[in-house]
C-alpha positions as CSV (number, residue, x, y, z in Angstrom):
1,M,-0.1,-34.1,-20.9
2,L,2.0,-35.2,-18.0
3,R,5.0,-33.2,-19.3
4,A,2.8,-30.1,-19.4
5,L,1.5,-30.7,-15.9
6,A,5.1,-31.2,-14.6
7,L,6.2,-27.9,-16.3
8,L,3.3,-26.1,-14.8
9,L,4.0,-27.4,-11.3
10,T,7.7,-26.4,-11.7
11,A,6.8,-22.9,-12.8
12,L,4.2,-22.2,-10.1
13,P,6.8,-21.5,-7.3
14,M,8.7,-19.1,-9.6
15,L,5.5,-17.3,-10.5
16,A,4.5,-17.0,-6.9
17,T,7.8,-15.4,-5.9
18,T,7.9,-12.9,-8.8
19,A,4.2,-11.9,-8.5
20,R,4.9,-9.4,-5.7
21,A,4.9,-5.8,-6.8
22,A,8.1,-3.8,-6.7
23,P,8.3,-0.5,-4.9
24,P,7.2,2.5,-7.0
25,D,9.7,4.2,-9.4
26,G,11.8,6.7,-7.6
27,I,11.6,4.9,-4.2
28,T,14.8,3.3,-3.0
29,P,13.9,0.7,-0.5
30,D,15.3,1.7,2.9
31,P,15.4,-1.4,5.1
32,E,14.1,0.5,8.2
33,I,11.2,2.2,6.3
34,S,10.5,-1.1,4.4
35,A,10.1,-2.9,7.7
36,W,7.8,-0.1,8.9
37,Y,5.6,-0.5,5.8
38,R,5.4,-4.3,6.3
39,S,4.4,-3.7,10.0
40,L,1.2,-1.8,9.0
41,R,-1.9,-3.8,10.1
42,D,-5.6,-2.8,9.8
43,V,-8.0,-3.0,12.7
44,R,-8.6,-6.7,12.0
45,G,-4.9,-7.4,12.2
46,L,-4.5,-7.9,8.4
47,S,-1.5,-6.6,6.6
48,C,-1.8,-3.4,4.7
49,C,0.9,-4.8,2.5
50,D,4.1,-2.9,2.0
51,Q,5.9,-0.4,-0.1
52,S,4.4,-1.9,-3.2
53,D,0.9,-0.9,-2.1
54,C,1.6,2.0,0.3
55,R,2.7,5.4,-0.9
56,P,3.2,8.9,0.5
57,V,0.0,10.9,-0.4
58,P,-1.5,14.3,-0.1
59,Y,-4.3,14.4,2.4
60,R,-6.9,16.8,3.7
61,A,-9.5,17.0,6.5
62,M,-13.0,17.3,5.1
63,A,-16.1,17.7,7.4
64,G,-15.0,15.3,10.1
65,S,-13.3,12.8,7.8
66,I,-9.9,12.5,6.0
67,E,-9.5,12.3,2.3
68,V,-6.4,11.2,0.4
69,F,-5.4,11.7,-3.2
70,I,-5.0,8.3,-4.9
71,G,-3.3,9.3,-8.2
72,R,-2.4,7.3,-11.2
73,S,1.1,8.8,-11.3
74,T,1.6,7.4,-7.8
75,F,-0.4,4.2,-7.7
76,G,-0.5,3.2,-11.3
77,P,-3.0,3.2,-14.2
78,S,-5.9,1.5,-12.4
79,A,-5.9,4.2,-9.6
80,P,-8.9,6.5,-9.6
81,D,-6.9,9.7,-9.9
82,A,-9.2,11.3,-7.3
83,W,-9.7,12.2,-3.7
84,M,-11.0,9.3,-1.7
85,R,-12.4,9.2,1.8
86,V,-10.4,7.2,4.3
87,P,-12.7,4.8,6.2
88,T,-12.4,5.3,10.0
89,E,-11.3,1.6,10.4
90,S,-8.4,2.3,8.0
91,M,-6.9,5.1,10.1
92,L,-3.9,3.8,12.0
93,P,-3.0,5.9,15.1
94,R,0.7,5.1,15.2
95,E,4.2,6.5,14.6
96,N,5.2,7.4,11.1
97,P,8.9,7.7,10.3
98,T,8.3,8.8,6.7
99,G,7.6,12.4,7.5
100,T,4.5,12.4,5.2
101,A,1.0,10.9,5.2
102,V,1.0,7.3,3.9
103,A,-2.0,5.5,2.3
104,C,-2.2,1.8,1.3
105,Y,-4.5,1.4,-1.7
106,F,-5.5,-1.8,-3.2
107,G,-8.7,-3.6,-4.2
108,G,-10.3,-0.2,-5.0
109,R,-10.1,1.0,-1.5
110,V,-7.9,2.8,1.0
111,A,-6.9,-0.1,3.2
112,C,-4.7,1.8,5.7
113,F,-3.8,5.4,6.4
114,V,-1.2,6.9,8.7
115,R,-0.9,10.6,9.3
116,P,2.5,12.3,9.3
117,I,3.9,13.3,12.7
118,E,2.5,16.7,13.3
119,G,3.9,19.1,15.8
């Protein structure tokens, strides 16, 4: 019993460090862009996560709101594969060095959204 507990306590730090999701396939982490993703904070100051939860997305303006496409091919098999409304509190009015719209999706909701630089 004590040996099993000791093994579990030894393994927990390793599990905690490997539990973080990796960037999506086809995305080569760029240190500057990765830092930008990590800097995203919602209106409460909570992290929107990073490149593991945030992706470039198609978006559209619909009757006074913004919708983003949260696709399974982009966000994984548990994504809805549908257009989702971006809550007003999830819209971040800030610079965007990616050149495309970015949404952070987790917990079944769009946590953060940043428009591309439009000009």
